[in-house]
Structure formats: structure tokens, C-alpha cells
DRENDO-1510 file (C-alpha; in Angstrom, 1 decimal, always signed):
<recs>
REC; n; res; u; v; w
REC; 1; MET; +69.3; +48.6; -42.7 .
REC; 2; LEU; +65.5; +48.7; -44.0 .
REC; 3; HIS; +64.6; +51.6; -45.7 .
REC; 4; ASP; +61.5; +52.0; -46.3 .
REC; 5; PRO; +60.3; +54.1; -50.4 .
REC; 6; PHE; +59.9; +57.2; -48.1 .
REC; 7; GLY; +63.8; +57.0; -46.7 .
REC; 8; ARG; +62.5; +56.1; -43.3 .
REC; 9; ARG; +64.4; +53.9; -41.8 .
REC; 10; VAL; +62.1; +50.8; -40.1 .
REC; 11; ASP; +63.9; +48.9; -36.9 .
REC; 12; TYR; +61.0; +48.3; -35.0 .
REC; 13; LEU; +58.9; +45.3; -34.9 .
REC; 14; ARG; +56.0; +44.7; -32.8 .
REC; 15; LEU; +54.5; +40.9; -32.0 .
REC; 16; SER; +51.2; +40.2; -30.9 .
REC; 17; ILE; +52.0; +37.1; -29.3 .
REC; 18; THR; +47.9; +36.1; -28.4 .
REC; 19; ASP; +44.5; +37.3; -29.8 .
REC; 20; ARG; +43.1; +37.0; -26.2 .
REC; 21; CYS; +42.5; +39.4; -24.0 .
REC; 22; ASN; +40.4; +39.3; -20.7 .
REC; 23; LEU; +39.4; +42.7; -21.0 .
REC; 24; ARG; +36.1; +43.3; -23.4 .
REC; 25; CYS; +36.4; +46.8; -23.7 .
REC; 26; VAL; +33.9; +49.1; -25.6 .
REC; 27; TYR; +35.7; +50.5; -28.4 .
REC; 28; CYS; +37.8; +46.9; -28.9 .
REC; 29; MET; +35.5; +44.1; -28.9 .
REC; 30; PRO; +31.7; +43.5; -28.0 .
REC; 31; PRO; +30.6; +42.1; -24.9 .
REC; 32; GLU; +30.7; +38.2; -26.3 .
REC; 33; GLY; +34.4; +39.2; -27.2 .
REC; 34; ILE; +35.1; +38.3; -30.9 .
REC; 35; PRO; +36.2; +34.7; -32.5 .
REC; 36; LEU; +39.4; +33.4; -31.4 .
REC; 37; LYS; +41.6; +32.3; -33.9 .
REC; 38; PRO; +42.3; +28.4; -33.8 .
REC; 39; VAL; +45.2; +27.2; -31.5 .
REC; 40; GLU; +46.5; +25.9; -34.4 .
REC; 41; GLU; +47.0; +29.0; -36.3 .
REC; 42; ILE; +48.8; +30.7; -33.6 .
REC; 43; LEU; +52.2; +30.9; -34.2 .
REC; 44; THR; +54.5; +29.0; -31.8 .
REC; 45; TYR; +56.7; +30.9; -29.6 .
REC; 46; SER; +59.5; +29.3; -31.8 .
REC; 47; GLU; +58.2; +30.7; -35.3 .
REC; 48; PHE; +58.0; +34.1; -33.7 .
REC; 49; LEU; +61.5; +34.1; -32.9 .
REC; 50; ARG; +62.9; +33.0; -36.2 .
REC; 51; CYS; +60.6; +36.4; -37.3 .
REC; 52; VAL; +63.1; +38.2; -34.8 .
REC; 53; LEU; +66.2; +37.1; -35.9 .
REC; 54; VAL; +65.7; +37.5; -39.6 .
REC; 55; ALA; +64.1; +40.8; -39.2 .
REC; 56; VAL; +66.8; +41.9; -36.3 .
REC; 57; SER; +69.6; +40.5; -39.7 .
REC; 58; LEU; +67.9; +43.2; -41.4 .
REC; 59; GLY; +68.3; +45.8; -39.0 .
REC; 60; VAL; +65.4; +45.8; -36.6 .
REC; 61; ARG; +66.6; +46.8; -33.4 .
REC; 62; LYS; +63.2; +47.5; -30.9 .
REC; 63; ILE; +60.9; +44.6; -30.1 .
REC; 64; ARG; +57.5; +45.2; -28.5 .
REC; 65; VAL; +55.7; +42.5; -27.4 .
REC; 66; THR; +52.0; +42.4; -27.3 .
REC; 67; GLY; +48.2; +41.0; -27.6 .
REC; 68; GLY; +45.4; +40.8; -26.8 .
REC; 69; GLU; +46.9; +40.2; -23.9 .
REC; 70; PRO; +50.5; +39.1; -24.1 .
REC; 71; LEU; +50.7; +38.3; -19.9 .
REC; 72; ILE; +47.2; +35.4; -20.1 .
REC; 73; ARG; +49.8; +33.3; -22.8 .
REC; 74; ARG; +51.5; +30.4; -20.8 .
REC; 75; GLY; +55.3; +30.6; -21.4 .
REC; 76; VAL; +55.8; +34.8; -22.2 .
REC; 77; VAL; +58.4; +35.2; -19.4 .
REC; 78; GLU; +61.0; +32.9; -21.6 .
REC; 79; PHE; +59.7; +33.4; -24.2 .
REC; 80; VAL; +61.3; +37.3; -23.4 .
REC; 81; ARG; +64.3; +35.3; -21.9 .
REC; 82; ARG; +64.3; +34.1; -25.4 .
REC; 83; LEU; +64.2; +37.5; -27.4 .
REC; 84; ALA; +66.7; +39.3; -24.6 .
REC; 85; ALA; +69.2; +36.8; -26.5 .
REC; 86; VAL; +68.7; +37.7; -29.4 .
REC; 87; PRO; +72.2; +39.7; -30.8 .
REC; 88; GLY; +71.3; +43.2; -31.7 .
REC; 89; VAL; +68.1; +43.6; -30.0 .
REC; 90; SER; +68.4; +46.5; -27.9 .
REC; 91; ASP; +65.6; +47.6; -26.7 .
REC; 92; LEU; +62.7; +45.2; -25.5 .
REC; 93; CYS; +59.1; +46.4; -24.1 .
REC; 94; MET; +56.0; +45.2; -23.9 .
REC; 95; THR; +52.7; +46.5; -23.6 .
REC; 96; THR; +49.8; +44.9; -21.4 .
REC; 97; ASN; +47.1; +46.3; -19.8 .
REC; 98; GLY; +48.7; +45.4; -16.3 .
REC; 99; ILE; +46.1; +43.0; -14.9 .
REC; 100; GLY; +49.3; +40.3; -14.6 .
REC; 101; LEU; +51.8; +42.2; -14.0 .
REC; 102; ALA; +51.7; +42.2; -10.3 .
REC; 103; GLU; +53.0; +38.4; -10.2 .
REC; 104; ALA; +54.9; +39.3; -14.1 .
REC; 105; ALA; +56.8; +42.2; -13.7 .
REC; 106; VAL; +59.9; +40.9; -11.3 .
REC; 107; PRO; +60.1; +37.7; -13.8 .
REC; 108; LEU; +59.8; +39.4; -16.8 .
REC; 109; ARG; +62.5; +42.0; -15.6 .
REC; 110; GLN; +65.2; +39.6; -14.9 .
REC; 111; ALA; +64.4; +37.6; -18.0 .
REC; 112; GLY; +65.6; +40.8; -19.7 .
REC; 113; LEU; +62.4; +42.8; -20.7 .
REC; 114; ARG; +63.2; +46.8; -20.0 .
REC; 115; ARG; +60.2; +48.6; -20.0 .
REC; 116; VAL; +56.5; +48.7; -20.1 .
REC; 117; ASN; +53.0; +50.1; -21.9 .
REC; 118; ILE; +50.4; +49.7; -19.2 .
REC; 119; SER; +46.8; +50.4; -21.0 .
REC; 120; LEU; +44.6; +52.2; -18.5 .
REC; 121; ASP; +42.0; +55.0; -19.5 .
REC; 122; THR; +40.6; +55.5; -16.7 .
REC; 123; ILE; +41.6; +55.7; -12.7 .
REC; 124; ARG; +38.1; +55.4; -11.3 .
REC; 125; ARG; +36.7; +51.7; -10.4 .
REC; 126; ASP; +32.7; +52.9; -12.0 .
REC; 127; ARG; +34.2; +54.4; -14.9 .
REC; 128; TYR; +36.8; +51.8; -15.1 .
REC; 129; ALA; +34.1; +48.3; -15.3 .
REC; 130; GLU; +31.4; +50.2; -17.9 .
REC; 131; ILE; +34.6; +50.9; -20.2 .
REC; 132; THR; +36.4; +47.5; -19.6 .
REC; 133; ARG; +33.4; +45.6; -18.8 .
REC; 134; ARG; +35.7; +44.0; -16.3 .
REC; 135; ASP; +36.4; +44.9; -11.8 .
REC; 136; ARG; +39.8; +44.9; -12.5 .
REC; 137; LEU; +41.0; +48.4; -11.4 .
REC; 138; SER; +42.9; +47.6; -8.4 .
REC; 139; ASP; +45.1; +44.7; -9.9 .
REC; 140; VAL; +46.3; +46.8; -12.6 .
REC; 141; PHE; +47.0; +50.1; -9.4 .
REC; 142; SER; +49.0; +46.5; -8.4 .
REC; 143; GLY; +50.7; +46.0; -11.6 .
REC; 144; ILE; +51.7; +49.6; -12.1 .
REC; 145; ASP; +53.2; +49.4; -8.3 .
REC; 146; ALA; +55.1; +46.1; -9.6 .
REC; 147; ALA; +55.9; +47.6; -12.4 .
REC; 148; VAL; +58.2; +50.7; -10.6 .
REC; 149; SER; +59.2; +48.8; -8.2 .
REC; 150; ALA; +61.0; +46.0; -10.9 .
REC; 151; ASP; +62.5; +48.8; -12.7 .
REC; 152; LEU; +60.8; +48.4; -16.0 .
REC; 153; LEU; +61.2; +52.4; -16.4 .
REC; 154; PRO; +60.0; +54.4; -17.6 .
REC; 155; VAL; +56.2; +53.0; -17.0 .
REC; 156; LYS; +54.4; +54.5; -19.9 .
REC; 157; ILE; +50.2; +54.6; -19.1 .
REC; 158; ASN; +48.3; +54.4; -22.0 .
REC; 159; VAL; +44.8; +57.0; -21.9 .
REC; 160; VAL; +42.3; +56.2; -24.8 .
REC; 161; LEU; +40.5; +59.5; -25.6 .
REC; 162; LEU; +37.2; +58.6; -24.9 .
REC; 163; HIS; +34.1; +60.1; -25.9 .
REC; 164; GLY; +32.2; +61.1; -22.6 .
REC; 165; LEU; +35.3; +61.5; -21.0 .
REC; 166; LEU; +34.4; +63.4; -17.4 .
REC; 167; PRO; +35.7; +66.6; -17.0 .
REC; 168; GLY; +37.2; +65.3; -13.5 .
REC; 169; GLU; +39.3; +62.4; -15.5 .
REC; 170; VAL; +42.0; +64.2; -17.3 .
REC; 171; ASP; +43.2; +65.7; -14.1 .
REC; 172; ASP; +42.7; +61.9; -12.2 .
REC; 173; PHE; +45.7; +62.2; -14.4 .
REC; 174; VAL; +47.2; +64.6; -14.6 .
REC; 175; GLY; +47.5; +63.8; -10.4 .
REC; 176; MET; +49.3; +60.8; -10.8 .
REC; 177; ALA; +51.9; +62.1; -13.0 .
REC; 178; ARG; +52.6; +64.7; -10.5 .
REC; 179; GLU; +52.7; +61.7; -7.8 .
REC; 180; THR; +54.2; +58.7; -9.4 .
REC; 181; PRO; +57.3; +58.1; -11.5 .
REC; 182; VAL; +55.1; +57.2; -15.0 .
REC; 183; GLU; +54.8; +58.6; -18.0 .
REC; 184; VAL; +51.2; +59.3; -18.6 .
REC; 185; ARG; +50.3; +59.7; -22.5 .
REC; 186; PHE; +47.1; +60.8; -24.0 .
REC; 187; ILE; +46.3; +58.9; -27.2 .
REC; 188; GLU; +43.9; +59.6; -30.0 .
REC; 189; ARG; +41.5; +57.0; -30.2 .
REC; 190; MET; +42.1; +55.7; -33.9 .
REC; 191; PRO; +38.9; +53.9; -35.7 .
REC; 192; VAL; +39.5; +50.2; -35.7 .
REC; 193; GLY; +37.3; +47.7; -34.0 .
REC; 194; CYS; +34.3; +48.6; -32.3 .
REC; 195; LEU; +31.6; +51.1; -34.4 .
REC; 196; PRO; +34.9; +52.7; -36.0 .
REC; 197; SER; +33.4; +56.3; -37.0 .
REC; 198; GLU; +32.5; +57.1; -34.0 .
REC; 199; GLY; +33.7; +58.6; -30.5 .
REC; 200; TYR; +36.7; +60.8; -31.5 .
REC; 201; VAL; +38.2; +63.3; -29.7 .
REC; 202; SER; +40.8; +65.7; -30.2 .
REC; 203; ALA; +44.1; +66.2; -28.1 .
REC; 204; ASP; +44.4; +69.8; -28.1 .
REC; 205; ARG; +42.1; +70.3; -25.7 .
REC; 206; ILE; +43.9; +67.8; -23.2 .
REC; 207; ARG; +47.1; +69.3; -24.2 .
REC; 208; ASP; +45.8; +72.5; -23.9 .
REC; 209; ARG; +45.2; +71.5; -20.1 .
REC; 210; ILE; +48.9; +70.7; -20.1 .
REC; 211; LEU; +50.3; +73.5; -21.6 .
REC; 212; SER; +48.4; +75.5; -17.9 .
REC; 213; LEU; +50.4; +73.7; -15.6 .
REC; 214; PRO; +53.2; +76.3; -14.1 .
REC; 215; GLY; +56.2; +75.6; -15.3 .
REC; 216; VAL; +55.3; +72.7; -18.5 .
REC; 217; ARG; +58.3; +72.6; -20.3 .
REC; 218; PRO; +58.8; +69.9; -23.2 .
REC; 219; ALA; +61.4; +66.7; -21.7 .
REC; 220; ALA; +64.7; +67.0; -22.4 .
REC; 221; GLY; +66.1; +63.6; -24.1 .
REC; 222; GLY; +64.6; +60.4; -24.2 .
REC; 223; MET; +64.4; +58.1; -26.6 .
REC; 224; PRO; +62.7; +58.7; -29.9 .
REC; 225; SER; +59.1; +57.9; -29.9 .
REC; 226; ALA; +55.2; +58.6; -31.3 .
REC; 227; ALA; +54.3; +60.7; -28.2 .
REC; 228; VAL; +55.4; +64.9; -27.3 .
REC; 229; THR; +56.5; +65.1; -24.0 .
REC; 230; TYR; +56.5; +67.2; -21.1 .
REC; 231; GLU; +58.0; +68.0; -18.0 .
REC; 232; VAL; +56.0; +69.9; -14.9 .
REC; 233; PRO; +58.1; +71.0; -11.8 .
REC; 234; GLY; +57.5; +69.4; -8.9 .
REC; 235; PHE; +56.0; +66.1; -10.7 .
REC; 236; ALA; +57.6; +63.2; -10.2 .
REC; 237; GLY; +56.3; +61.8; -13.8 .
REC; 238; THR; +55.5; +63.5; -17.2 .
REC; 239; LEU; +52.8; +63.6; -19.4 .
REC; 240; GLY; +52.2; +63.8; -22.8 .
REC; 241; ILE; +49.9; +63.3; -25.8 .
REC; 242; ILE; +50.2; +60.6; -28.9 .
REC; 243; SER; +48.6; +62.6; -31.7 .
REC; 244; PRO; +47.3; +60.3; -34.4 .
REC; 245; ILE; +44.6; +62.0; -35.9 .
REC; 246; SER; +44.9; +65.5; -35.7 .
REC; 247; ARG; +48.8; +65.7; -35.7 .
REC; 248; LYS; +50.0; +62.5; -37.3 .
REC; 249; PHE; +53.4; +61.6; -37.5 .
REC; 250; CYS; +53.2; +58.9; -40.6 .
REC; 251; SER; +56.5; +60.5; -41.4 .
REC; 252; ASP; +58.9; +59.6; -38.7 .
REC; 253; CYS; +57.1; +55.5; -38.5 .
REC; 254; ASN; +59.6; +53.0; -38.2 .
REC; 255; ARG; +57.9; +50.1; -37.6 .
REC; 256; LEU; +56.1; +46.5; -38.5 .
REC; 257; ARG; +53.4; +44.6; -37.0 .
REC; 258; VAL; +53.4; +40.7; -36.7 .
REC; 259; SER; +50.0; +39.5; -36.0 .
REC; 260; ALA; +49.6; +36.6; -33.6 .
REC; 261; ASP; +48.3; +33.9; -36.9 .
REC; 262; GLY; +51.4; +35.2; -38.3 .
REC; 263; ARG; +50.3; +38.3; -40.9 .
REC; 264; LEU; +53.0; +40.8; -41.6 .
REC; 265; ARG; +51.7; +44.4; -41.7 .
REC; 266; SER; +53.6; +47.5; -42.9 .
REC; 267; CYS; +51.1; +49.7; -41.0 .
REC; 268; LEU; +48.5; +49.2; -38.4 .
REC; 269; PHE; +46.2; +50.5; -41.2 .
REC; 270; ALA; +47.2; +48.2; -43.9 .
REC; 271; LYS; +44.9; +46.2; -45.8 .
REC; 272; GLU; +47.2; +43.9; -47.5 .
REC; 273; THR; +49.0; +41.8; -45.2 .
REC; 274; LEU; +51.8; +39.5; -46.3 .
REC; 275; ASP; +52.0; +35.5; -45.1 .
REC; 276; LEU; +55.0; +34.5; -42.6 .
REC; 277; ARG; +53.3; +31.3; -40.9 .
REC; 278; THR; +53.1; +30.0; -44.5 .
REC; 279; ALA; +56.3; +30.9; -45.1 .
REC; 280; LEU; +57.2; +29.6; -41.6 .
REC; 281; ARG; +55.9; +26.2; -41.6 .
REC; 282; GLU; +56.0; +25.0; -45.3 .
REC; 283; GLY; +59.9; +24.9; -44.9 .
REC; 284; LYS; +61.0; +27.9; -46.5 .
REC; 285; ASP; +64.5; +29.5; -45.8 .
REC; 286; ASP; +65.5; +32.7; -44.3 .
REC; 287; ARG; +65.9; +34.0; -47.5 .
REC; 288; ASP; +61.9; +33.3; -48.5 .
REC; 289; VAL; +61.3; +35.3; -44.8 .
REC; 290; LYS; +64.0; +38.0; -45.8 .
REC; 291; ALA; +62.6; +38.2; -48.8 .
REC; 292; LEU; +58.7; +39.2; -47.2 .
REC; 293; PHE; +60.3; +41.4; -44.5 .
REC; 294; LEU; +61.7; +43.5; -48.0 .
REC; 295; ARG; +57.9; +43.6; -49.1 .
REC; 296; ALA; +57.0; +44.8; -46.3 .
REC; 297; VAL; +58.9; +47.7; -46.6 .
REC; 298; ALA; +58.6; +48.2; -49.5 .
REC; 299; ALA; +54.6; +48.4; -50.1 .
REC; 300; LYS; +55.1; +51.1; -46.3 .
REC; 301; PRO; +52.6; +53.6; -47.4 .
REC; 302; GLU; +53.4; +57.3; -46.9 .
REC; 303; GLY; +50.3; +57.8; -44.2 .
REC; 304; HIS; +47.2; +56.7; -42.9 .
REC; 305; ASP; +44.1; +58.0; -44.5 .
REC; 306; LEU; +41.9; +58.1; -41.8 .
REC; 307; CYS; +40.5; +61.4; -42.3 .
REC; 308; GLY; +39.7; +60.2; -45.3 .
REC; 309; GLY; +37.8; +57.3; -43.7 .
REC; 310; SER; +39.6; +54.6; -44.5 .
REC; 311; PHE; +40.2; +52.6; -41.1 .
REC; 312; THR; +40.1; +48.3; -41.1 .
REC; 313; ALA; +37.4; +46.8; -38.7 .
REC; 314; GLU; +39.9; +44.3; -37.0 .
REC; 315; PRO; +40.0; +45.3; -33.8 .
REC; 316; MET; +43.6; +46.0; -32.4 .
REC; 317; SER; +43.2; +42.0; -30.2 .
REC; 318; ARG; +43.8; +40.5; -33.3 .
REC; 319; ILE; +46.6; +43.7; -34.8 .
REC; 320; GLY; +48.5; +43.6; -32.5 .
REC; 321; GLY; +48.1; +46.7; -29.7 .
</recs>
């Protein structure tokens, strides 16, 4: 098993399979998007699979497929099928903006995907178009319904808390959790991407709103998560809070990240990354690839220093959401 210098077990690998996205969220990209990596610099599915095989041999058990937007990369369903067939992978999930899920949910579930997280910062059409610069909210709603029907459970809705959040928007999501079997998770925005130092919204006010609901209680059981989750009597779903800034959870961090262009990152905010792509393409054997994973684990910091002004200006579409 992999353990970092602070005794944390590292068993979770996130794969960003593309730096491309079909949205232009205001906190992630400028309206024109960002310069994309040439296709030849993006890892092939076979190269990603080799990374997974090496990581699993070292004790990684959970794999998350991310992007950019992973559903816009061709062949993603078959790639999920190959990942699901790797002995030792006990949890296989995906983060998506949900636009392509209406068609992909059933094939992904049949391929072996266990569950999905769907990024959705508002359920109001005008606000969605303002935030994402695209009018695709109806597609996301269809994707959520398809994911629930396909048993990609629990379906988690990731709501980034944005400056300018309207008072009723939190209640919109409370209503969603009341009526729909999803886990709505309010997430403090981290200083990544566009205007990194602006727009922080603490989750404390949202936590107070959740705790005001009649009969609310901490959710029982479930998988280990960065979220603090609450159940409310009569609700079909649950509500959660992820507070990477105000109540950071670095002491429980168990993850590594591989970017679309093959950079291995030990922390979302790490300034130094390791070059997996070169090792893979220069014919290095598995011992050399393992050595890079071991170096990454050994270099994991004890925690981020976002409050001290340390952040990366890279957009999440490049790092992997």
C-alpha cells in the first residue's frame, strides 16, 4: 500500500482524459476558451490504462475519470469498460457536466461505471447561461434523470459557491434534494483558473441553512468523502458541504492526479509535476513508471496554503476536475 510521509494511505487516482470542454464557465475559462494541447501531447487510452495498472499494483483502488469534459472524448465508454476490467479496481466513477449523460448513462453503467458526479452551479436557466456561457441546462436535467435511471448511484451534484449567488438559489438545490434521489454538495470555490483571488464564498452560511431544516442529521454510513453529508426526513436525497478553504480536509487526502498530457500531480495545487508521458513513450518499463508514482506520493505536501496566497493559475480543465 502507498503511504505518504504523513501516514496517509494513497489509494485514489483521478484521470483527466481531455483538456477540452463544451462549456465556458466564468470561473474556469475566458469566453474564447484556453489554448488546447495538441492531440499528440494527450495520452492515449492505452497509456492511461498502463498508468492505472501500475497504480493499482501499488495499492490504488479508486479511479475517477474527469476532464475537461470526459464525455466529449471519443471512445470513453470503451475506455471505462477497460478500466472496469482491471483487477483491484473497486470503485470507478466519473465527474461530468452532465450534458452528454442522457445518451451515455446506460452504456457507461453497462461498461462498469459505478456512479457520477455532475457539476451544476444553478438550476435557473438564465443564471446557468450566464455562468457557463451556454444554454444547455435542459440537457443537464435530462442527464441527471438518465443517471438516476441507469443506477449510477449515488448521483452527486457538485455546486460551486459563486460570488453573486442569489438568496433563492440555495433553496432551489434544497428543493432538488427534497424531490430527487441525488446528493447535492455545496463546494467552496478554490482559487483555480480565472480571477483566482476573487469571489470566495464561505460555506458556513449554507451549513447554517441546512442545519435549520427540521429533523436534519448527519448522514449515516456511506463511502469516505471530503463532504460532510446530511439527511433530512422526507427528502429523497441528501445535502452536503465541501469546505476546502474554511475547513480544509488535507489530513485525509488520499489522491493523485494524472493530467490529460500525462503530468502526475500529488496535490491539486502542486507547482511541481512529474512527466509520465515521456516515460511511457520512451519505452521505460513498469519499474520506472512505478518510481514516478512513488516520487509523487513521497512529495505530497501536508496541506495546501491557499489562505496564504498559494494557488495555481491553471484552469481545472487542464488539471482535471
